[in-house]
C-alpha positions as CSV (number, residue, x, y, z in Angstrom):
1,M,67.6,27.6,-23.9
2,I,64.9,28.2,-26.9
3,G,63.6,32.0,-26.4
4,I,66.4,32.8,-24.4
5,G,65.9,36.5,-24.3
6,G,62.6,36.2,-22.7
7,A,62.1,37.8,-19.1
8,G,62.1,34.4,-17.2
9,M,64.3,32.4,-19.5
10,S,67.2,34.9,-19.5
11,V,67.2,35.2,-15.8
12,V,67.6,31.4,-15.5
13,A,70.3,31.6,-18.3
14,H,72.4,34.1,-16.2
15,L,71.8,31.8,-13.3
16,L,73.2,28.4,-14.9
17,H,75.9,30.6,-16.7
18,A,77.2,31.8,-13.4
19,R,77.1,28.3,-11.9
20,G,79.3,27.3,-14.6
21,V,76.9,25.3,-16.8
22,P,77.5,25.8,-20.5
23,V,74.5,27.8,-21.7
24,Q,73.9,28.5,-25.2
25,G,70.5,29.8,-26.6
26,S,68.3,31.2,-29.3
27,D,65.5,33.8,-29.6
28,G,63.3,35.3,-32.1
29,A,64.9,38.7,-32.1
30,D,67.8,40.9,-30.6
31,S,67.0,42.8,-27.5
32,A,68.6,44.4,-24.7
33,A,68.1,40.8,-22.5
34,V,70.1,39.2,-25.5
35,A,72.9,41.7,-25.4
36,R,73.2,41.3,-21.7
37,L,73.5,37.5,-21.9
38,R,76.0,38.0,-24.9
39,A,78.1,40.3,-22.4
40,A,78.2,37.7,-20.1
41,G,79.6,35.3,-22.4
42,V,76.6,33.4,-23.3
43,P,76.3,32.5,-27.0
44,V,73.1,33.5,-28.5
45,W,71.4,33.1,-31.9
46,V,68.7,35.2,-33.4
47,G,66.4,33.0,-35.2
48,H,65.6,29.3,-34.7
49,D,67.3,26.4,-36.4
50,A,67.6,22.7,-35.6
51,A,71.5,22.8,-35.9
52,H,71.7,25.1,-32.9
53,V,70.7,21.9,-30.8
54,T,72.3,19.6,-32.9
55,G,75.8,21.2,-33.1
56,E,75.9,20.9,-37.1
57,D,77.2,23.8,-39.0
58,G,75.0,26.8,-39.0
59,E,74.8,30.5,-38.2
60,G,77.6,31.5,-35.3
61,P,75.5,32.8,-32.2
62,G,76.0,36.7,-31.8
63,P,76.9,39.5,-33.7
64,A,79.9,37.7,-35.4
65,G,77.6,36.6,-38.4
66,P,77.7,33.5,-40.3
67,G,80.0,30.7,-39.8
68,P,80.2,27.3,-37.8
69,V,78.3,27.1,-34.5
70,D,80.8,28.0,-32.2
71,G,78.8,27.8,-28.8
72,P,79.3,24.9,-26.5
73,G,78.3,22.6,-29.0
74,P,75.5,19.9,-29.3
75,A,72.9,20.2,-26.5
76,D,72.2,17.5,-24.0
77,T,69.4,19.2,-22.7
78,V,66.9,22.0,-23.7
79,V,65.2,24.5,-21.6
80,V,61.9,26.0,-23.0
81,S,59.0,28.5,-21.9
82,S,55.5,28.0,-22.2
83,A,55.6,30.2,-25.3
84,V,57.5,27.9,-27.1
85,R,55.4,25.8,-29.6
86,E,55.7,22.1,-30.7
87,T,56.6,23.3,-34.2
88,N,59.7,25.0,-33.1
89,P,62.4,23.6,-35.1
90,E,64.8,23.2,-32.3
91,L,62.3,21.7,-30.0
92,A,61.3,19.5,-32.8
93,A,64.8,18.6,-33.2
94,A,65.2,18.0,-29.5
95,R,62.1,15.7,-29.5
96,R,63.7,13.5,-32.4
97,A,67.2,13.3,-30.8
98,G,65.4,12.0,-27.6
99,L,67.2,15.0,-25.7
100,R,66.1,15.9,-22.1
101,V,63.6,18.8,-22.4
102,L,62.9,20.9,-19.3
103,H,60.3,23.8,-18.7
104,R,61.9,26.9,-17.5
105,S,60.7,26.4,-13.8
106,E,62.1,22.8,-13.8
107,A,65.6,24.2,-14.3
108,L,64.8,27.0,-11.8
109,A,63.5,24.3,-9.4
110,A,66.7,22.5,-9.9
111,L,68.7,25.4,-8.9
112,M,66.7,26.0,-5.7
113,A,67.0,22.2,-4.6
114,G,69.7,22.2,-1.8
115,G,69.1,25.2,-0.4
116,R,66.5,27.7,1.0
117,G,63.8,28.5,-1.7
118,V,61.3,31.2,-1.7
119,A,58.8,31.2,-4.2
120,V,56.6,34.5,-4.8
121,A,53.3,33.8,-6.5
122,G,50.2,35.8,-7.3
123,A,48.4,37.3,-10.1
124,A,49.5,40.6,-9.3
125,G,52.6,41.8,-7.3
126,K,54.9,38.7,-7.5
127,T,57.6,40.8,-9.5
128,T,57.7,43.5,-7.1
129,T,57.5,41.4,-4.0
130,S,60.1,39.3,-5.3
131,A,62.5,42.2,-6.1
132,M,61.6,43.7,-2.5
133,L,62.5,40.7,-0.6
134,A,66.0,40.3,-2.8
135,A,66.8,44.1,-2.0
136,V,65.8,43.6,1.7
137,L,68.2,40.3,2.1
138,R,71.0,42.2,0.3
139,E,70.7,45.4,2.4
140,T,70.9,43.1,5.6
141,G,73.8,41.4,4.8
142,A,72.5,38.1,3.0
143,D,73.8,37.6,-0.7
144,P,70.8,35.9,-2.2
145,S,70.5,34.2,-5.7
146,Y,67.2,35.5,-7.3
147,A,65.3,34.9,-10.4
148,I,63.0,37.8,-11.0
149,G,61.2,38.3,-14.7
150,S,62.3,41.9,-14.9
151,T,65.3,44.0,-14.3
152,V,65.9,45.4,-11.0
153,R,66.4,49.1,-10.5
154,T,69.1,50.2,-8.3
155,A,70.4,53.7,-7.3
156,D,73.3,52.7,-9.4
157,G,71.0,51.8,-12.7
158,E,69.2,48.6,-13.7
159,T,70.8,45.0,-13.2
160,P,69.4,42.0,-14.5
161,G,66.7,40.1,-12.9
162,G,69.1,37.1,-12.4
163,H,72.0,37.2,-9.8
164,L,74.0,34.3,-8.4
165,G,74.6,35.0,-4.6
166,S,76.9,33.4,-2.1
167,S,74.2,32.4,0.2
168,D,72.0,29.4,0.2
169,I,68.8,31.6,-0.5
170,L,67.2,31.5,-3.8
171,V,64.2,34.1,-4.4
172,A,61.9,33.1,-7.5
173,E,59.2,34.6,-9.3
174,A,56.8,31.8,-9.5
175,D,54.6,31.7,-12.4
176,E,50.9,30.8,-12.4
177,S,50.2,31.1,-15.9
178,D,50.9,27.7,-17.1
179,G,50.9,25.7,-13.5
180,S,55.0,25.9,-13.6
181,F,54.8,27.3,-10.2
182,L,53.7,24.0,-9.0
183,N,57.3,22.8,-9.7
184,Y,58.9,24.4,-6.5
185,V,59.5,23.0,-3.1
186,P,60.2,26.4,-1.2
187,V,60.9,26.9,2.6
188,V,58.7,30.1,2.1
189,S,55.8,30.6,-0.1
190,I,54.1,34.1,-0.8
191,V,50.8,34.5,-2.4
192,T,50.0,38.1,-3.0
193,N,46.5,37.6,-4.4
194,V,44.4,35.0,-6.4
195,E,42.0,35.7,-8.8
196,P,40.8,34.6,-12.3
197,D,43.3,35.2,-14.9
198,H,45.1,33.1,-17.6
199,L,41.7,31.4,-18.3
200,D,43.1,30.2,-21.4
201,H,45.0,27.7,-19.6
202,W,43.0,27.3,-16.4
203,G,39.4,27.3,-17.9
204,T,37.6,28.3,-14.5
205,A,38.3,30.6,-11.4
206,E,37.8,27.1,-9.4
207,A,40.7,25.6,-11.1
208,I,43.1,28.6,-10.3
209,H,42.1,28.4,-6.6
210,A,42.7,24.8,-6.7
211,A,46.2,25.2,-8.0
212,F,47.1,28.0,-5.7
213,V,46.1,25.6,-2.5
214,E,48.3,22.8,-4.3
215,F,50.9,25.6,-4.5
216,A,50.5,26.3,-0.8
217,G,50.8,22.8,0.2
218,R,54.2,22.2,-1.7
219,L,56.3,23.9,1.0
220,A,59.3,21.8,2.2
221,P,59.0,20.4,5.7
222,G,58.9,23.1,8.2
223,G,57.8,25.8,5.6
224,T,55.7,28.7,6.0
225,L,53.2,30.4,3.6
226,V,53.1,34.1,3.7
227,A,49.4,35.2,2.4
228,C,47.8,38.6,1.8
229,A,44.6,38.7,4.3
230,D,43.3,41.7,2.3
231,D,42.7,39.6,-0.7
232,A,39.6,37.3,-0.7
233,G,41.2,34.7,-2.7
234,S,44.9,34.8,-0.9
235,R,42.8,34.6,2.2
236,A,40.8,31.4,1.1
237,V,44.1,29.6,0.4
238,A,45.7,30.8,3.5
239,E,42.4,29.2,5.5
240,E,42.7,25.9,3.5
241,A,46.4,25.9,4.3
242,A,45.9,26.6,8.1
243,A,43.1,23.8,8.2
244,S,45.6,21.3,6.5
245,G,48.1,21.7,9.4
246,G,50.4,24.1,7.6
247,R,52.4,27.0,9.1
248,V,50.7,30.4,7.6
249,V,51.4,33.9,8.4
250,T,48.9,36.7,7.0
251,Y,49.4,39.9,6.2
252,G,47.5,43.2,5.6
253,E,45.1,45.8,6.9
254,S,42.3,43.6,7.7
255,G,41.8,43.0,11.4
256,G,42.5,39.2,11.5
257,A,46.0,39.3,9.8
258,G,48.8,37.9,11.6
259,V,51.0,41.0,10.3
260,R,48.8,44.1,10.8
261,I,49.4,47.1,8.5
262,T,47.8,50.6,10.1
263,D,48.4,54.0,9.7
264,L,49.0,53.6,6.0
265,T,50.0,56.9,4.2
266,T,50.9,57.2,0.7
267,A,52.4,60.2,-1.4
268,A,54.1,60.6,-4.7
269,D,57.4,60.3,-3.2
270,G,56.8,56.9,-1.2
271,S,54.6,55.2,1.4
272,T,54.6,55.0,5.3
273,A,53.0,52.5,7.7
274,T,52.9,50.8,10.9
275,L,53.7,47.2,11.1
276,S,53.0,45.1,14.0
277,G,52.6,41.1,14.8
278,A,53.8,38.5,16.9
279,V,56.3,37.4,14.2
280,L,58.0,41.0,14.1
281,G,58.3,40.9,17.6
282,P,56.7,42.7,20.6
283,E,57.0,46.3,19.4
284,P,55.3,47.9,16.3
285,L,57.6,48.9,13.5
286,T,57.5,51.8,10.8
287,L,57.9,51.0,7.6
288,R,59.0,53.9,5.1
289,L,59.2,53.1,1.5
290,T,60.6,55.2,-1.6
291,V,57.7,53.8,-4.0
292,P,54.1,54.8,-4.0
293,G,51.0,53.1,-3.8
294,R,49.1,51.0,-1.3
295,H,49.7,47.9,-3.1
296,N,53.5,48.4,-2.7
297,A,53.1,48.6,1.1
298,L,51.2,45.2,1.1
299,N,54.1,43.9,-1.1
300,A,56.8,45.2,1.1
301,T,55.3,43.8,4.1
302,A,55.3,40.5,2.6
303,A,59.2,40.7,1.6
304,V,59.5,41.8,5.4
305,V,58.0,38.8,6.8
306,A,59.8,36.3,4.5
307,A,63.1,38.0,5.2
308,V,62.2,37.5,9.0
309,L,61.4,33.8,8.3
310,L,64.6,33.6,6.7
311,G,66.5,34.7,9.8
312,V,66.6,38.5,9.3
313,A,65.8,40.8,12.5
314,P,62.6,42.3,12.2
315,A,63.7,46.1,12.7
316,D,66.6,45.7,10.1
317,A,64.2,43.9,7.7
318,V,61.8,47.2,7.8
319,A,64.6,49.7,7.6
320,A,66.2,47.6,4.7
321,A,62.5,48.0,2.5
322,R,63.6,51.6,1.9
323,A,66.4,50.7,-0.3
324,F,64.0,49.4,-2.8
325,V,63.8,51.5,-5.7
326,G,61.6,49.5,-8.5
327,T,61.7,47.0,-11.0
328,G,61.7,47.6,-14.9
329,R,58.4,48.2,-16.6
330,R,57.1,48.9,-13.0
331,F,56.1,52.5,-12.8
332,E,59.3,53.3,-14.5
333,P,59.9,56.9,-15.3
334,R,60.5,57.3,-19.0
335,G,61.4,61.1,-19.2
336,E,59.6,64.2,-19.4
337,A,58.6,67.0,-22.0
338,G,56.8,70.2,-22.1
339,G,55.8,69.5,-18.3
340,V,54.4,66.0,-19.0
341,R,56.0,63.2,-17.8
342,V,55.9,59.5,-19.1
343,V,55.8,56.5,-17.2
344,D,55.8,52.8,-18.2
345,D,54.3,50.0,-16.7
346,Y,53.7,46.3,-17.3
347,A,50.2,46.1,-15.7
348,H,48.1,43.8,-18.0
349,H,45.0,42.4,-15.9
350,P,42.3,44.7,-14.4
351,T,43.3,44.4,-10.8
352,K,46.9,45.5,-11.6
353,V,45.7,48.3,-13.8
354,A,43.4,49.6,-10.8
355,A,46.5,49.5,-8.8
356,L,48.3,51.6,-11.1
357,L,46.2,54.1,-11.6
358,D,45.6,54.5,-7.9
359,A,49.2,55.2,-7.4
360,A,49.3,57.4,-10.7
361,R,46.6,59.4,-9.6
362,T,48.8,60.2,-6.1
363,V,51.9,61.1,-8.3
364,A,50.2,63.2,-10.9
365,A,48.0,65.6,-8.5
366,P,47.0,67.9,-9.2
367,G,47.4,66.9,-13.0
368,R,45.6,64.6,-15.2
369,V,46.3,61.0,-15.8
370,L,46.4,59.5,-19.4
371,V,46.8,56.0,-20.4
372,L,48.1,54.5,-23.6
373,F,46.9,50.8,-23.0
374,Q,47.9,47.8,-25.2
375,P,45.7,44.5,-24.3
376,H,47.7,41.5,-23.9
377,L,46.7,38.4,-25.4
378,Y,43.2,38.1,-27.1
379,S,41.5,35.7,-24.5
380,R,42.4,38.1,-21.8
381,T,40.8,41.0,-23.6
382,R,37.6,38.8,-24.4
383,D,37.3,37.4,-20.9
384,F,37.7,40.7,-19.2
385,A,37.0,43.5,-21.4
386,A,34.1,44.9,-19.0
387,D,36.6,44.8,-16.2
388,F,39.5,46.7,-18.4
389,A,36.9,49.2,-19.4
390,R,35.7,49.8,-15.9
391,V,39.1,50.4,-14.2
392,L,40.6,52.2,-17.3
393,S,37.6,54.6,-16.6
394,R,39.6,56.0,-13.6
395,A,41.9,57.6,-16.1
396,D,41.3,61.1,-17.5
397,E,42.2,59.9,-21.3
398,V,42.6,56.6,-22.5
399,V,43.7,55.3,-25.9
400,V,43.8,51.6,-26.5
401,T,45.9,50.1,-29.0
402,G,45.8,46.9,-31.0
403,V,45.9,43.5,-28.9
404,Y,49.6,42.1,-28.4
405,A,49.2,38.2,-29.3
406,A,51.9,36.7,-27.5
407,R,51.4,33.1,-27.9
408,E,48.0,33.1,-29.4
409,D,46.5,33.3,-32.7
410,P,44.7,36.5,-33.7
411,D,41.0,36.6,-33.1
412,P,39.6,39.3,-35.6
413,A,36.3,39.4,-33.2
414,V,38.8,41.0,-30.4
415,G,40.5,44.4,-30.7
416,P,40.8,47.9,-29.0
417,R,36.8,48.5,-29.3
418,T,36.2,45.5,-27.4
419,I,37.2,47.6,-24.3
420,T,36.5,51.2,-25.4
421,G,33.0,50.1,-26.6
422,Q,31.9,50.2,-23.2
423,M,33.6,53.3,-22.0
424,S,32.8,57.2,-22.8
425,P,33.4,58.1,-26.1
426,A,34.6,61.6,-24.9
427,T,37.6,60.0,-23.2
428,A,38.2,56.6,-24.6
429,H,39.8,56.2,-28.1
430,A,40.5,52.9,-30.1
431,V,43.6,53.3,-32.3
432,E,44.9,50.1,-33.8
433,D,48.4,51.2,-34.7
434,M,50.5,51.4,-31.7
435,H,52.7,54.1,-33.3
436,D,49.3,56.3,-34.2
437,A,48.2,55.6,-30.6
438,A,51.3,57.1,-29.2
439,R,50.8,60.3,-31.3
440,E,47.3,60.3,-30.0
441,V,47.9,60.3,-26.5
442,A,50.8,62.9,-26.6
443,D,48.4,65.1,-28.5
444,L,46.0,64.7,-25.7
445,A,48.7,65.8,-23.2
446,R,48.9,69.2,-21.3
447,P,51.3,70.5,-19.0
448,G,51.4,68.7,-15.5
449,D,49.9,65.5,-17.2
450,L,51.2,62.2,-16.5
451,V,51.2,59.8,-19.2
452,L,51.5,55.9,-18.8
453,T,52.3,53.3,-21.2
454,V,50.8,50.0,-20.0
455,G,50.9,46.6,-20.9
456,A,52.8,43.3,-21.2
457,G,53.6,43.4,-24.8
458,D,55.8,45.9,-26.8
459,V,54.0,49.2,-26.0
460,T,57.0,49.7,-23.7
461,I,58.9,50.8,-26.8
462,L,56.4,53.8,-27.5
463,G,57.8,55.9,-24.4
464,P,60.6,57.8,-26.5
465,E,58.0,58.3,-29.8
466,I,55.7,59.9,-26.8
467,L,58.3,62.2,-25.8
468,D,59.6,63.1,-29.2
469,R,55.9,64.1,-30.2
470,L,55.9,66.2,-27.1
471,A,59.3,68.0,-27.9
472,E,57.6,68.8,-31.5
473,R,54.8,70.1,-29.8
474,V,56.9,72.1,-27.6
475,A,59.1,73.3,-30.6
476,A,55.7,74.5,-32.4
477,G,54.5,76.5,-29.3
478,D,51.7,74.2,-28.9
479,L,52.9,72.8,-25.5
480,R,54.6,75.1,-22.7
481,A,55.1,73.8,-19.5
482,A,53.4,75.5,-16.6
483,G,55.8,76.9,-13.9
484,N,54.7,74.8,-11.0
485,V,55.3,71.4,-12.8
486,R,57.2,69.0,-11.1
487,A,60.5,67.7,-13.0
């Protein structure tokens, strides 16, 4: 597995290993995900070398250091993600040797075959919805397998996003960014929303819509599409699926939703709503969540509906949703210093950032919301600069740092000022170096504020730096927590 430490790849590696498949892999750098794989018994090299595929002498996997390859031996199958380029020496060696090369989603689809698969897709919300569904199923007695592109937070701490369960259910977060979500044939598909994103792959909004329509049509016989009626793109996909004879259940606050959300209230410590609809039975049910935000109420409703379609009693499914704590990098608390709380989030699309800031405003009140935003991909930054500027303007102070390139080559015409140049200079600050940006946002903070580190890149590492700088300000007498600040 090339790039085995990636969010999606590491999950598949855990699942394959748990099923007894000999797995080995490589990654460009050490990470917590790599450490977890090694702890589970999966050999992992840091760095890429053709010898890792051919089984010739090379550096041993893991912390033992140089030596002969001591993994399972030469590979017969190589699994890659879309981030792996053809020039990667391991992939090139696999091509030369005529080995079977699978995309990560193909490996996951093979794991799904023969059981009841659930594929969760959407430009926003798919990670959280997948994790919510897994939590509901586990709380109600099922033991599903799941493959989620993030760690899952529980009352006992974080767990990997991959789990091999004892039931025939596999919940998979389905990635639309590269079209790989079209490899699945699930019994339940969830579409949280559909809107332009990943235009570097799809080119146009029309192409993205067509792909989601195809995804909705790839259900196993007798399967059901669960789609958000509050999102125009998702609703359009649902309408086309229904017109083609597919079984569809919609959800949302919209009047025409098959499962209607009413009386929705959200607060710092969670949300409450009433759910009603034929699939849930004759009586309205009360949904209570420990996570804030309207978007989470929508995600939880999708998870509840999917659980019911898989055989969970409606009242049990709704009650179990309260056990969901969160996933890694989705409004994840990182600490507090001087009365300033620091929270990390993966949001990297304007819609996701908008939902995050709406929830943050509820949690921070009456304090301010400060954002350190790291744009992800030059193409996305260029295509959505105006939208990012618009939604980030909801925060009280914004620091935008350099673009995280990920799979793209640098574009010197795109940077933090591509966004901040369309915002008020009084509250928007462009700071290219991410460590300088961390110091900047920490110096802007006041007691009672909520600081968010936001983006899909390595901005997540800055939480401790911000907290350290806040602590320095406290020690210098520059930052004193007010007595009424929540811990």
